[in-house]
Residue frames as a rotation matrix with the C-alpha (Angstrom) as fourth column:
MET 1
-0.895 0.242 -0.374 6.58
-0.421 -0.733 0.534 -20.46
-0.145 0.636 0.758 12.55
ILE 2
-0.067 0.930 0.360 2.81
-0.257 0.333 -0.907 -20.96
-0.964 -0.154 0.217 11.99
ALA 3
-0.827 -0.310 0.468 2.03
0.277 0.500 0.820 -22.95
-0.489 0.808 -0.328 8.91
ARG 4
0.212 0.967 0.140 -1.22
0.641 -0.029 -0.767 -21.26
-0.738 0.252 -0.626 7.98
SER 5
-0.667 -0.343 0.662 -1.58
0.744 -0.363 0.561 -19.41
0.048 0.866 0.497 4.71
ILE 6
-0.113 0.616 -0.779 -3.09
0.336 -0.714 -0.614 -16.04
-0.935 -0.331 -0.127 4.26
ALA 7
-0.119 0.144 0.982 -4.66
0.992 0.063 0.111 -14.88
-0.046 0.988 -0.150 1.00
ILE 8
-0.234 0.066 -0.970 -4.34
0.089 -0.992 -0.089 -11.28
-0.968 -0.107 0.226 -0.16
SER 9
0.389 0.374 0.842 -6.13
0.884 0.104 -0.455 -10.13
-0.258 0.922 -0.290 -3.28
ALA 10
-0.662 -0.716 -0.220 -4.03
0.591 -0.680 0.435 -7.60
-0.461 0.158 0.873 -5.11
SER 11
-0.752 0.369 0.546 -6.81
0.364 -0.459 0.811 -6.45
0.550 0.808 0.211 -7.41
GLY 12
0.270 0.942 -0.200 -9.45
0.726 -0.063 0.685 -6.03
0.632 -0.330 -0.701 -4.69
ALA 13
0.063 -0.305 -0.950 -7.32
0.960 -0.243 0.141 -3.68
-0.274 -0.921 0.277 -2.52
VAL 14
-0.866 -0.493 -0.083 -7.28
0.440 -0.831 0.342 -0.57
-0.238 0.260 0.936 -4.72
MET 15
0.385 0.921 -0.063 -9.91
0.803 -0.368 -0.469 2.16
-0.455 0.130 -0.881 -4.97
LEU 16
-0.697 -0.584 0.416 -9.57
0.715 -0.612 0.338 5.11
0.057 0.533 0.844 -7.32
ALA 17
0.398 0.794 -0.458 -11.01
0.748 -0.571 -0.338 8.54
-0.530 -0.208 -0.822 -6.92
ALA 18
-0.386 -0.514 0.766 -10.41
0.867 -0.485 0.112 10.91
0.314 0.707 0.633 -9.75
SER 19
-0.692 0.060 -0.719 -10.58
0.367 -0.829 -0.423 14.58
-0.621 -0.557 0.551 -8.87
THR 20
-0.349 0.587 -0.731 -12.49
-0.828 -0.558 -0.053 15.24
-0.438 0.587 0.681 -12.10
GLN 21
0.064 0.466 0.882 -14.91
0.057 0.881 -0.470 12.60
-0.996 0.080 0.030 -13.38
VAL 22
-0.140 -0.140 -0.980 -13.99
-0.933 -0.312 0.178 11.77
-0.331 0.940 -0.087 -16.93
ALA 23
0.550 0.482 0.682 -15.82
-0.331 0.876 -0.352 8.67
-0.767 -0.032 0.641 -18.20
ALA 24
0.988 -0.109 -0.109 -14.01
-0.081 0.235 -0.969 8.72
0.131 0.966 0.223 -21.58
GLU 25
0.204 -0.979 0.030 -10.53
-0.348 -0.101 -0.932 9.07
0.915 0.180 -0.361 -20.08
PRO 26
0.962 0.272 -0.008 -10.23
-0.098 0.372 0.923 6.63
0.254 -0.887 0.385 -17.17
VAL 27
-0.082 -0.937 0.340 -7.32
-0.983 0.021 -0.180 5.98
0.162 -0.349 -0.923 -14.92
ARG 28
0.776 0.314 -0.547 -6.54
-0.279 0.949 0.149 2.31
0.566 0.037 0.824 -15.00
PHE 29
0.068 -0.752 0.656 -4.44
-0.998 -0.041 0.057 0.30
-0.016 -0.658 -0.753 -12.50
ALA 30
0.579 -0.025 -0.815 -2.96
-0.084 0.992 -0.090 -3.19
0.811 0.121 0.573 -12.00
SER 31
0.412 -0.349 0.841 -1.73
-0.911 -0.162 0.379 -4.47
0.004 -0.923 -0.385 -8.64
ASP 32
0.326 -0.395 -0.859 0.70
-0.002 0.908 -0.419 -7.14
0.945 0.138 0.295 -7.66
VAL 33
0.752 -0.164 0.639 1.89
-0.657 -0.101 0.747 -8.51
-0.058 -0.981 -0.183 -4.35
PHE 34
0.305 -0.777 -0.551 5.40
-0.210 0.509 -0.835 -9.96
0.929 0.370 -0.008 -3.89
ILE 35
0.970 -0.183 -0.159 7.11
0.212 0.317 0.924 -11.76
-0.118 -0.931 0.346 -1.05
GLU 36
0.475 -0.872 0.115 10.62
-0.655 -0.438 -0.616 -10.44
0.588 0.218 -0.779 -0.35
ARG 37
0.966 -0.257 0.002 13.11
0.209 0.790 0.577 -13.15
-0.150 -0.557 0.817 0.62
PHE 38
0.394 -0.915 -0.090 16.84
-0.919 -0.390 -0.057 -13.07
0.017 0.106 -0.994 1.21
MET 39
0.997 -0.076 -0.019 18.71
0.072 0.981 -0.178 -16.18
0.032 0.176 0.984 -0.02
PRO 40
0.277 -0.959 0.064 22.34
-0.018 0.062 0.998 -17.26
-0.961 -0.277 0.000 0.47
ALA 41
0.975 -0.049 -0.216 24.50
-0.220 -0.114 -0.969 -16.56
0.023 0.992 -0.122 -2.58
LEU 42
0.569 -0.812 -0.130 28.00
0.641 0.537 -0.549 -17.29
0.515 0.229 0.826 -3.70
GLY 43
-0.347 -0.865 0.362 30.87
0.336 -0.475 -0.813 -15.94
0.876 -0.161 0.455 -1.64
GLY 44
-0.597 0.149 -0.788 28.87
0.800 0.041 -0.599 -15.72
-0.057 -0.988 -0.144 1.56
ARG 45
-0.951 0.306 0.042 26.68
-0.296 -0.942 0.160 -12.94
0.088 0.140 0.986 0.15
THR 46
-0.445 0.884 0.145 22.93
0.416 0.347 -0.840 -12.61
-0.793 -0.314 -0.523 0.34
THR 47
-0.951 0.181 0.250 20.63
0.187 -0.306 0.934 -12.14
0.245 0.935 0.257 -2.64
ARG 48
-0.556 0.823 -0.120 17.29
-0.388 -0.384 -0.838 -10.39
-0.735 -0.419 0.533 -2.53
VAL 49
-0.948 0.278 0.157 14.52
0.298 0.589 0.751 -12.39
0.117 0.758 -0.641 -4.26
LEU 50
-0.495 0.867 -0.053 10.98
-0.732 -0.450 -0.512 -11.19
-0.468 -0.215 0.857 -5.02
GLU 51
-0.955 0.278 0.106 8.39
0.298 0.879 0.373 -13.93
0.011 0.387 -0.922 -5.55
ARG 52
-0.420 0.883 0.212 4.76
-0.444 -0.403 0.800 -13.48
0.792 0.242 0.561 -6.51
ALA 53
-0.767 0.199 0.610 2.68
-0.593 0.143 -0.793 -13.94
-0.245 -0.970 0.008 -3.40
GLU 54
-0.351 0.671 -0.653 0.60
-0.295 0.583 0.757 -17.07
0.889 0.459 -0.007 -3.68
HIS 55
0.586 0.416 -0.695 0.68
0.525 0.458 0.717 -18.23
0.617 -0.785 0.050 -0.07
LEU 56
-0.045 -0.575 0.817 1.67
-0.417 -0.732 -0.538 -15.92
0.908 -0.365 -0.207 2.67
ARG 57
0.221 0.063 -0.973 2.70
0.766 0.607 0.214 -16.85
0.604 -0.793 0.086 6.22
PRO 58
0.988 0.082 -0.131 3.03
0.150 -0.701 0.697 -14.68
-0.034 -0.709 -0.705 9.36
GLY 59
0.312 -0.922 -0.230 6.31
0.181 -0.180 0.967 -12.80
-0.933 -0.343 0.111 9.29
ASP 60
0.069 -0.282 0.957 6.48
0.987 0.159 -0.024 -12.62
-0.145 0.946 0.290 5.45
ASN 61
-0.431 -0.205 -0.879 7.74
0.027 -0.976 0.215 -9.30
-0.902 0.069 0.426 4.11
VAL 62
0.116 0.536 0.836 5.44
0.912 0.277 -0.304 -8.25
-0.395 0.798 -0.456 1.32
ILE 63
-0.824 -0.281 -0.491 5.74
0.028 -0.887 0.461 -5.56
-0.565 0.366 0.739 -1.33
PHE 64
0.314 0.925 0.216 2.55
0.604 -0.019 -0.797 -4.15
-0.732 0.380 -0.565 -2.90
VAL 65
-0.856 -0.515 -0.048 3.04
0.258 -0.505 0.824 -2.70
-0.448 0.693 0.565 -6.42
VAL 66
0.366 0.930 0.020 0.28
0.518 -0.186 -0.835 -0.52
-0.773 0.316 -0.550 -8.01
ASN 67
-0.835 -0.501 0.229 0.92
0.444 -0.365 0.819 0.44
-0.326 0.785 0.526 -11.65
TRP 68
0.181 0.925 -0.334 -1.31
0.412 -0.380 -0.828 3.13
-0.893 0.012 -0.450 -13.09
THR 69
-0.755 -0.305 0.581 -2.03
0.655 -0.313 0.688 4.66
-0.028 0.899 0.436 -16.51
ALA 70
-0.001 0.717 -0.697 -3.87
0.388 -0.642 -0.661 7.86
-0.922 -0.271 -0.277 -17.15
ALA 71
-0.068 0.056 0.996 -5.15
0.998 0.008 0.068 9.08
-0.005 0.998 -0.056 -20.43
HIS 72
0.668 0.277 0.691 -5.22
0.307 -0.948 0.083 12.68
0.678 0.157 -0.718 -19.18
GLY 73
-0.400 -0.914 0.066 -3.04
0.434 -0.252 -0.865 15.01
0.807 -0.317 0.498 -17.21
ARG 74
0.244 0.593 0.767 -5.45
-0.516 -0.590 0.621 15.75
0.821 -0.547 0.162 -14.36
GLU 75
-0.668 -0.479 0.569 -4.76
-0.714 0.197 -0.672 15.07
0.210 -0.855 -0.474 -10.72
PHE 76
0.373 0.784 -0.496 -6.27
-0.336 0.613 0.715 11.91
0.865 -0.100 0.492 -9.26
VAL 77
-0.095 -0.271 0.958 -6.20
-0.992 0.105 -0.069 10.15
-0.082 -0.957 -0.278 -5.87
LEU 78
-0.036 -0.020 -0.999 -5.35
-0.271 0.962 -0.010 6.51
0.962 0.271 -0.040 -5.39
THR 79
0.080 0.187 0.979 -6.58
-0.997 -0.004 0.082 4.85
0.019 -0.982 0.186 -2.21
ASN 80
-0.297 -0.211 -0.931 -5.53
-0.242 0.960 -0.141 1.40
0.924 0.184 -0.336 -1.06
ILE 81
0.766 0.487 0.419 -7.12
-0.575 0.229 0.785 -0.60
0.286 -0.843 0.456 1.80
MET 82
-0.445 -0.888 0.110 -4.44
-0.836 0.368 -0.408 -2.17
0.322 -0.274 -0.906 3.99
PRO 83
0.131 0.504 -0.854 -5.43
-0.068 0.864 0.500 -5.89
0.989 -0.007 0.147 4.38
GLN 84
0.735 0.222 0.641 -6.12
-0.627 -0.137 0.767 -6.67
0.258 -0.965 0.039 8.10
THR 85
0.927 -0.375 0.028 -3.63
0.344 0.874 0.342 -9.52
-0.153 -0.308 0.939 7.90
VAL 86
0.100 -0.924 0.368 -0.76
0.849 -0.114 -0.517 -7.17
0.520 0.364 0.773 6.98
THR 87
0.535 -0.057 -0.843 0.90
0.578 -0.703 0.414 -4.45
-0.616 -0.709 -0.343 9.08
PHE 88
0.916 -0.168 0.364 1.97
0.185 -0.628 -0.756 -1.37
0.355 0.760 -0.544 7.06
GLN 89
0.283 -0.894 -0.347 5.68
0.888 0.107 0.448 -0.68
-0.363 -0.435 0.824 7.12
ARG 90
-0.197 -0.319 -0.927 6.45
-0.016 -0.944 0.329 2.11
-0.980 0.080 0.181 4.68
SER 91
0.825 0.473 0.309 5.89
0.356 -0.011 -0.934 3.47
-0.438 0.881 -0.178 1.16
ALA 92
-0.160 -0.866 0.473 8.43
0.978 -0.077 0.192 4.25
-0.130 0.494 0.860 -1.51
ASN 93
-0.317 0.155 0.936 6.61
0.301 -0.919 0.254 7.60
0.899 0.362 0.244 -1.75
SER 94
-0.700 -0.163 -0.696 6.67
0.688 0.107 -0.717 9.13
0.192 -0.981 0.037 1.64
ASP 95
-0.944 0.326 0.051 4.12
-0.330 -0.938 -0.103 11.81
0.014 -0.114 0.993 0.98
GLN 96
-0.453 0.820 -0.351 1.10
0.285 0.506 0.814 9.45
0.845 0.269 -0.463 1.29
ASP 97
-0.254 0.494 0.831 -1.73
-0.925 -0.375 -0.059 10.04
0.282 -0.784 0.553 3.76
VAL 98
-0.860 0.036 -0.508 -2.87
0.162 0.965 -0.205 7.30
0.483 -0.259 -0.836 6.04
SER 99
0.157 0.870 0.467 -6.15
-0.734 -0.214 0.645 6.52
0.661 -0.444 0.605 7.85
VAL 100
-0.909 -0.401 -0.117 -6.29
-0.209 0.679 -0.704 4.64
0.362 -0.615 -0.700 11.10
ASP 101
-0.612 0.768 0.189 -10.08
-0.268 0.023 -0.963 4.62
-0.744 -0.640 0.191 11.33
GLY 102
-0.165 0.564 0.809 -11.30
0.652 0.678 -0.340 2.89
-0.740 0.471 -0.480 8.18
GLY 103
-0.560 -0.192 0.806 -10.90
0.804 -0.359 0.473 5.85
0.199 0.913 0.356 5.86
ARG 104
0.552 0.823 -0.139 -12.90
0.831 -0.526 0.181 8.40
0.075 -0.215 -0.974 7.78
THR 105
0.909 -0.298 -0.291 -10.01
-0.201 -0.926 0.320 10.71
-0.364 -0.232 -0.902 8.57
TRP 106
0.687 -0.676 0.267 -6.61
0.633 0.376 -0.676 11.18
0.357 0.634 0.686 6.84
GLY 107
0.866 -0.491 0.091 -3.23
-0.496 -0.827 0.263 12.63
-0.054 -0.273 -0.961 7.64
ARG 108
-0.005 -0.941 -0.337 0.46
-0.578 0.278 -0.767 11.80
0.816 0.191 -0.546 8.18
ILE 109
0.312 0.111 -0.944 1.13
0.453 0.856 0.251 8.88
0.835 -0.506 0.217 10.47
ASP 110
-0.670 -0.670 -0.319 3.06
0.608 -0.249 -0.754 11.17
0.426 -0.699 0.574 12.81
ASP 111
-0.833 0.423 0.356 -0.08
-0.472 -0.880 -0.060 13.39
0.288 -0.218 0.932 13.20
MET 112
0.012 0.922 -0.387 -2.69
-0.347 0.367 0.863 10.66
0.938 0.124 0.324 13.70
ARG 113
-0.710 -0.096 0.698 -4.05
-0.703 0.160 -0.693 9.54
-0.045 -0.982 -0.181 17.06
VAL 114
-0.381 0.580 -0.720 -5.95
0.014 0.782 0.623 6.38
0.925 0.227 -0.306 18.00
ARG 115
0.026 0.522 0.853 -8.56
-0.927 -0.307 0.216 6.22
0.375 -0.796 0.475 20.76
GLU 116
-0.890 -0.407 -0.207 -7.92
-0.252 0.815 -0.521 3.46
0.381 -0.412 -0.828 23.28
SER 117
-0.263 0.827 -0.496 -10.66
0.477 0.559 0.678 1.39
0.838 -0.058 -0.542 24.80
ASP 118
-0.222 0.117 -0.968 -10.36
0.954 -0.177 -0.241 3.42
-0.200 -0.977 -0.072 28.03
GLY 119
0.784 0.620 0.030 -11.04
0.605 -0.752 -0.260 6.64
-0.139 0.222 -0.965 26.06
GLY 120
0.339 -0.723 -0.602 -7.52
-0.027 -0.647 0.762 7.91
-0.940 -0.242 -0.239 26.06
LEU 121
0.975 -0.086 -0.204 -5.60
-0.211 -0.084 -0.974 8.86
0.067 0.993 -0.100 22.91
ARG 122
0.293 -0.931 0.216 -2.25
0.188 0.278 0.942 7.57
-0.937 -0.236 0.257 21.80
MET 123
-0.167 -0.450 -0.877 0.04
-0.825 -0.423 0.374 8.24
-0.539 0.787 -0.301 18.79
ALA 124
0.887 0.453 -0.092 -0.84
-0.412 0.684 -0.602 6.01
-0.210 0.571 0.794 15.81
THR 125
-0.195 -0.910 0.367 1.65
-0.412 0.415 0.811 3.32
-0.890 0.007 -0.455 14.79
PRO 126
-0.652 -0.107 -0.751 2.07
-0.756 0.169 0.632 1.51
0.059 0.980 -0.191 11.49
GLU 127
-0.949 0.316 0.003 0.04
0.307 0.922 -0.236 -1.34
-0.077 -0.223 -0.972 12.99
ASP 128
-0.336 0.867 -0.367 -2.99
0.284 -0.279 -0.918 0.96
-0.898 -0.412 -0.152 13.13
VAL 129
-0.649 0.063 -0.758 -3.00
-0.629 -0.604 0.489 1.96
-0.427 0.794 0.432 9.49
THR 130
-0.005 0.803 0.596 -6.23
0.179 0.587 -0.789 0.82
-0.984 0.103 -0.147 7.70
HIS 131
0.784 0.302 0.543 -5.89
0.594 -0.106 -0.798 2.71
-0.183 0.948 -0.262 4.41
LEU 132
-0.390 -0.849 -0.356 -3.26
0.487 -0.518 0.703 4.56
-0.782 0.100 0.616 2.35
ARG 133
0.756 0.632 0.172 -3.83
0.531 -0.438 -0.725 7.43
-0.383 0.640 -0.666 -0.05
TRP 134
-0.505 -0.862 -0.045 -1.61
0.594 -0.384 0.707 9.09
-0.627 0.330 0.706 -2.67
ARG 135
0.667 0.543 -0.510 -2.43
0.012 -0.693 -0.721 12.22
-0.745 0.475 -0.469 -4.67
VAL 136
-0.158 -0.656 0.738 -1.02
0.894 0.223 0.389 12.02
-0.419 0.721 0.552 -8.15
PRO 137
-0.011 0.153 -0.988 -0.52
0.033 -0.988 -0.153 15.69
-0.999 -0.034 0.006 -9.28
PRO 138
0.878 0.429 -0.214 -1.16
-0.167 -0.144 -0.975 16.90
-0.449 0.892 -0.055 -12.84
ALA 139
0.221 -0.874 -0.433 2.56
-0.970 -0.242 -0.007 17.01
-0.099 0.422 -0.901 -13.74
LEU 140
-0.680 -0.488 0.547 2.99
-0.502 0.854 0.139 13.34
-0.535 -0.180 -0.826 -12.82
ALA 141
0.152 0.829 0.538 -0.39
0.126 0.523 -0.843 12.29
-0.980 0.196 -0.025 -14.34
ALA 142
0.641 0.039 -0.767 0.64
-0.647 -0.511 -0.566 13.98
-0.414 0.859 -0.302 -17.60
ARG 143
-0.465 -0.885 0.010 3.44
-0.792 0.421 0.442 11.32
-0.396 0.198 -0.897 -17.92
GLY 144
0.060 0.606 -0.793 0.68
-0.849 0.448 0.279 8.78
0.525 0.657 0.542 -18.66
SER 145
0.588 0.169 -0.791 1.88
0.098 0.956 0.278 6.05
0.803 -0.241 0.545 -16.31
GLY 146
-0.102 -0.676 0.730 3.53
-0.814 -0.365 -0.452 5.49
0.572 -0.640 -0.513 -12.95
GLN 147
0.076 0.053 -0.996 4.02
0.330 0.941 0.075 3.06
0.941 -0.334 0.054 -10.09
ILE 148
0.201 0.011 0.980 3.43
-0.885 -0.427 0.186 3.24
0.420 -0.904 -0.076 -6.34
THR 149
-0.036 -0.228 -0.973 4.99
0.209 0.950 -0.230 0.66
0.977 -0.212 0.014 -4.00
TYR 150
0.120 -0.006 0.993 4.64
-0.894 -0.436 0.105 0.01
0.432 -0.900 -0.057 -0.36
ARG 151
-0.583 -0.499 -0.641 5.64
-0.179 0.849 -0.498 -2.64
0.793 -0.175 -0.584 2.21
GLY 152
0.382 0.620 0.685 4.09
-0.865 -0.020 0.501 -4.62
0.324 -0.784 0.529 4.93
ILE 153
-0.826 -0.563 -0.006 4.59
-0.516 0.760 -0.395 -7.57
0.227 -0.323 -0.919 7.17
VAL 154
-0.039 0.831 -0.555 2.07
-0.144 0.545 0.826 -10.43
0.989 0.112 0.098 7.38
ARG 155
-0.102 0.100 0.990 0.67
-0.970 -0.229 -0.077 -10.58
0.219 -0.968 0.121 10.93
């Protein structure tokens, strides 16, 4: 295993785009990044442990958690930049859109294509994801708070 550490800023990876601009009623968010480890436990079992990510190494399984609070019941969009040092794996909420071109175009991973250096197109893979986007509908925003989680593996 490579001994280098990789830094990921949880707070710098989230962008918010509200469908309706409301300066007096902002949507607020807080982000955390955890490392998922499996440790031996009593009786030959394995225990899942989540640790705050301070130093990451290639191969680490990471879980990103974005908590949001909204003072209104209007739809909003939450966009996260996928760190270049992490390969997207999956989201707990499977209806997110992804971008594989730096946020210029959006869609479902199964519908996205990537242009190869020879000009040909291929199906996008999780390794190609550069951004993630979730639409929080009015009914969910009306609850006042929520959480979005997604996983990755450090490259």
